[in-house]
C-alpha positions in Angstrom: 171.0 131.5 8.5 167.2 131.5 8.1 165.0 132.5 11.0 161.3 132.5 11.6 159.7 133.8 14.8 156.4 134.1 16.5 156.0 136.1 19.7 153.6 137.0 22.5 154.3 140.3 24.3 153.4 141.7 27.7 154.0 145.4 28.5 156.0 145.7 25.3 158.4 142.8 26.1 158.5 139.4 24.5 157.5 136.8 27.1 156.7 133.8 24.9 158.4 133.0 21.6 158.5 130.3 19.0 161.6 130.3 16.8 162.4 128.1 13.8 166.0 128.5 12.5 168.4 126.6 10.3 171.5 125.1 11.9 174.0 126.3 9.3 175.9 128.3 12.0 178.9 127.6 14.1 178.1 129.7 17.2 175.6 132.4 17.9 174.7 134.4 21.1 171.8 133.3 23.2 168.3 134.5 22.3 167.7 136.6 25.4 169.8 139.8 25.7 168.6 141.8 28.8 168.3 141.0 32.5 165.8 138.2 32.0 165.9 134.5 32.9 164.8 132.1 30.2 162.9 128.8 29.9 163.5 127.0 26.6 161.9 123.8 25.2 163.4 122.2 22.1 160.8 120.6 19.9 163.0 119.8 16.9 166.7 119.5 16.2 169.7 119.7 18.6 172.2 122.3 19.8 175.0 122.8 22.2 174.7 125.5 24.9 177.9 127.0 26.2 177.9 128.8 29.5 181.1 130.4 30.9 182.0 127.1 32.6 179.9 124.4 31.1 178.7 122.9 27.9 175.2 121.2 27.7 173.8 119.3 24.8 170.0 119.5 24.1 168.0 117.3 21.7 164.3 117.1 20.8 162.2 117.1 24.0 164.8 118.6 26.3 164.1 121.8 28.2 166.3 124.2 30.2 166.1 127.0 32.7 168.8 129.7 32.2 169.6 132.7 34.4 170.6 136.0 32.8 174.2 135.9 31.6 176.4 135.5 28.6 176.0 132.2 26.7 176.4 130.8 23.2 174.3 128.4 21.2 176.5 126.1 19.1 175.8 123.7 16.3 175.2 120.1 17.2 174.1 118.4 14.0 171.9 115.3 14.1 172.1 114.6 10.4 175.0 114.5 7.9 173.9 117.8 6.3 173.4 120.5 9.0 172.6 123.1 6.3 169.2 121.5 5.8 168.5 120.9 9.4 166.3 123.2 11.5 165.8 124.0 15.2 162.4 124.7 16.6 162.3 126.1 20.2 159.6 127.5 22.5 161.0 130.1 24.9 159.6 132.0 27.8 161.3 135.0 29.3 161.1 136.3 32.9 161.9 139.9 33.5 162.3 140.9 37.2 160.4 144.2 36.7 157.4 142.2 35.4 157.2 139.0 37.4 158.1 140.6 40.8 154.5 141.8 40.9 152.9 138.5 40.2 153.3 136.9 43.6 154.1 140.0 45.6 157.6 138.7 45.7 160.5 140.4 47.5 163.4 139.7 45.1 165.9 140.3 47.9 164.9 136.9 49.5 167.8 134.5 49.2 166.8 131.5 51.1 166.5 129.2 48.1 170.1 129.0 46.8 169.9 127.0 43.6 173.4 127.5 42.4 173.4 127.3 38.6 173.5 129.4 35.5 171.7 126.9 33.2 170.1 123.6 34.1 168.2 120.9 32.3 164.5 120.7 33.2 162.5 117.5 33.3 159.2 118.3 31.5 157.5 115.1 32.4 154.9 114.8 33.6 154.0 118.2 34.9 154.8 120.4 32.0 153.9 118.5 28.8 150.4 119.8 28.5 151.5 123.3 29.4 154.0 123.4 26.6 151.3 122.2 24.2 149.1 125.1 25.3 151.8 127.6 24.6 152.3 126.2 21.1 148.6 126.7 20.5 148.7 130.3 21.8 151.7 131.2 19.6 149.9 129.8 16.6 146.7 131.6 17.5 147.9 135.0 19.0 144.4 136.6 18.6 143.1 134.7 21.6 146.1 135.6 23.8 145.0 138.7 25.7 147.0 140.1 28.6 145.1 138.2 31.3 145.8 134.9 29.6 149.5 135.7 29.1 149.9 136.7 32.7 148.2 133.5 33.9 150.4 131.4 31.6 153.5 133.1 33.0 152.4 132.4 36.5 151.6 128.8 35.7 155.0 128.3 34.2 156.8 129.8 37.2 154.7 127.6 39.6 155.5 124.5 37.5 159.2 125.3 37.5 159.3 125.9 41.2 157.8 122.5 41.8 160.2 120.9 39.4 163.2 122.5 41.1 161.7 121.6 44.5 161.7 125.1 45.8 160.1 125.7 49.2 158.0 128.5 47.9 157.3 130.4 44.6 158.8 133.5 46.2 162.1 131.9 46.9 162.2 130.3 43.5 161.6 133.6 41.7 164.2 135.3 43.8 166.8 132.6 42.9 166.4 133.4 39.2 167.9 136.8 39.6 170.8 136.0 42.0 173.8 136.2 39.6 175.9 133.1 39.3 179.5 133.9 40.4 182.2 132.9 38.0 186.0 132.6 38.5 188.0 134.2 35.6 190.6 131.4 35.6 187.9 128.7 35.6 186.2 130.2 32.6 189.5 130.1 30.7 190.4 126.6 31.7 187.0 125.2 30.9 187.1 126.7 27.4 190.7 126.2 26.3 189.8 123.7 23.5 186.5 125.3 22.4 187.8 127.2 19.3 186.6 130.5 20.7 187.7 133.9 19.4 189.2 136.3 21.9 186.0 138.4 21.6 183.9 135.3 22.5 186.2 134.6 25.5 185.6 138.2 26.6 181.8 137.8 26.2 181.9 134.7 28.5 183.9 136.7 31.0 181.4 139.5 30.8 183.9 142.2 29.9 185.2 144.1 27.0 188.0 142.7 24.8 190.5 145.2 26.1 189.6 144.5 29.8 189.7 140.7 29.0 193.2 141.0 27.6 194.4 143.0 30.6 192.9 140.7 33.1 194.3 137.7 31.2 197.8 139.1 31.2 197.6 140.0 34.9 196.7 136.4 35.7 198.9 134.4 33.3 201.7 136.9 32.5 201.1 136.0 28.9 198.9 137.2 26.0 195.7 135.2 25.6 196.5 134.2 22.0 199.9 132.7 22.9 198.8 131.1 26.1 195.8 129.4 24.6 197.7 128.2 21.5 200.5 126.6 23.7 197.9 124.9 25.9 196.2 123.5 22.8 199.4 122.3 21.3 200.4 120.6 24.6 197.1 118.7 24.5 197.7 117.6 21.0 201.0 116.0 21.9 199.1 113.7 24.4 196.6 112.7 21.7 199.2 112.1 19.1 200.5 109.3 21.3 197.3 107.4 20.4 198.3 105.7 17.2 194.7 105.1 15.9 193.4 108.6 16.4 193.3 110.6 13.2 195.3 113.8 13.1 192.3 115.7 11.8 190.2 114.6 14.8 193.0 115.7 17.1 193.1 119.2 15.5 189.3 119.7 15.9 189.2 118.2 19.4 191.8 120.7 20.5 190.0 123.7 19.1 191.9 124.4 15.8 189.8 125.9 13.0 191.5 123.8 10.3 194.0 120.9 10.0 196.3 123.2 8.1 196.4 125.8 10.9 197.1 123.0 13.4 199.9 121.7 11.3 201.4 125.1 10.8 201.2 126.0 14.5 202.5 122.6 15.6 205.6 122.7 13.3 206.4 126.3 14.3 206.3 125.4 18.0 207.9 121.9 18.0 210.0 122.2 14.8 208.4 119.1 13.4 205.0 118.2 11.9 202.3 116.3 13.9 203.0 113.2 11.8 206.7 113.4 12.4 206.1 113.9 16.2 203.9 110.8 16.3 206.3 108.7 14.4 209.2 109.8 16.6 207.2 109.0 19.7 206.2 105.5 18.5 209.8 104.7 17.5 211.2 105.8 20.8 208.5 103.8 22.6 209.3 100.7 20.6 213.0 101.0 21.3 212.3 101.4 25.0 210.2 98.2 25.0 212.9 96.3 23.0 215.6 97.3 25.5 
């Protein structure tokens, strides 16, 4: 995966960023890694953004606001050859230890309860010219001194607070750093068919792999590998009843890496291949209708 990046820093931390990257990846961690919140504007390409309980699709011209947390960026190709496609994004990162001084904000304020982890942002009409100005600064970093960077961060926070209809900028900033509460079971159920590795499940659940396996067994009385496989196979039996749906599509829709791994797992569990299962179902259904 190729990656080109331009940044503007404040107090040693990246606060604005332009990233150009190829889309020949399946799934990668989000760009921001610390305790910061993130505003991201997509200027070219498309991607899928997986939070612990949701999947959002972004295409050119879309923007998002994301709280600190564990998320993945996934491929969402817009042309037949994703290896030649690129993403271009503009990002801004909000660190509590930096922005809490901008508006004399008390980050313990919790009146504005905007309950989200990641949300799409409408950039029209307030933010279009702002984004263009950030583009210019990233391409001409020599004019971006600390005062200009601080003013641009303040401007973005004010624009976002208006977009999100917050009562005040203080309340909006506070809401960015109120963690979103997840339910362990909900994370699992919302990602059953996502073709995630156990390590990726653990990341979404914000725990180590060993802790994830222990918590999973405590909840389901089954290992995660076996439980998830059975749930996927149960889903495939429903889709196999649709005569016109290709078996390959069923395999990928239910989170199998390959059609061969799906066929192998299905036959081991049901003692027949997916094709045999479908044929048997159709024959039984036809006999029922005839009788």
